[in-house]
N, C-alpha and C positions, 0 to 999 in steps of 0.2 A: 469293678469286681462283680461277678455274678452271684446272686443270692443262692444259697444252698436250699434246695427244695427237698422236703421230706414227703414221700407218699407211701402209704401202706394201707393195710386193712385192719379194722377193729378186730382184735382177737379175744378181748375180754372186757366186760363191763362189771364193775363192782362198786356199789354205792354211786358216788359221783365221779368215779375214776374210770377212765378208759385206757386200755392198753392197745397200742397200734404197732404193728410190725411190718417192715418192708420185705421185699422179696429175698433180701439177703439175711433176714432174720434179726436185723437191728430193730430195737424197740424204743418206744416212747411211752411213758405213763403220764397222763395229763388229768389234772383235777379240773372239772368243768362245773358250771353253775347248775346245769340240768342235763340229764342223759335222756330226757323224754324224746321218743321217736328214734333213738339210736339202737342199732342192732349189730351183733357181731357179723363180720363179713363185709360191712360197708366200707367203701374207699374213703380214706381221710387224707387230706393234703394240707401241709402248711408251708408257707413261703418263709425261708430263712429261719425264723425263730418260732418254735412251736409254743413258746411261753405266753403268747398273747392271744392269737386267734388261730382257729383251724377250720378248714372247709370240709364238711362231711355231706356228701350228696350235694344238694342245692342250698344247704344252710351254712352260714358262718357262725361258729360257736366261739364264745369268749372263754379263754382258758384262765382259770384262777392261778394255777401254778403248775410247773413241771416237776414231777417226782422222780426219784432215782428209779431206774428201770433195769432192764435185762439186756443182754447182748445175744449174739448168735449162739453162745454156748449154753444159754438157758437162763433161768431166773437166778439173780443174785440174792443171797439171804441178807436180810437186814439183822442187826443185833437183836432186835426184839423177837424175831423168828427163831434165832439160834439159841437164845438163853433158856435154860431149863426153868420149868415152873417151880416157883418157891411155894412151900406150904407154911 
């Protein structure tokens, strides 16, 4: 069986989390140990499972965990975003 390869570009960097989207608009959000040297627009590739390692440029970056992301229709809201602020 052939490994499913995911290739996209970094579209957002927030804290230690990077968002990668492929040409079809499918996204991955990955928490990494360090975002040092990473910039939006860089090409990111992972073989099969993005939950362990990802290649960005000539670096291999260890992924801490994969987070819920977005799909081609845009960002999905998480409950914490959707809940009203309590006073």
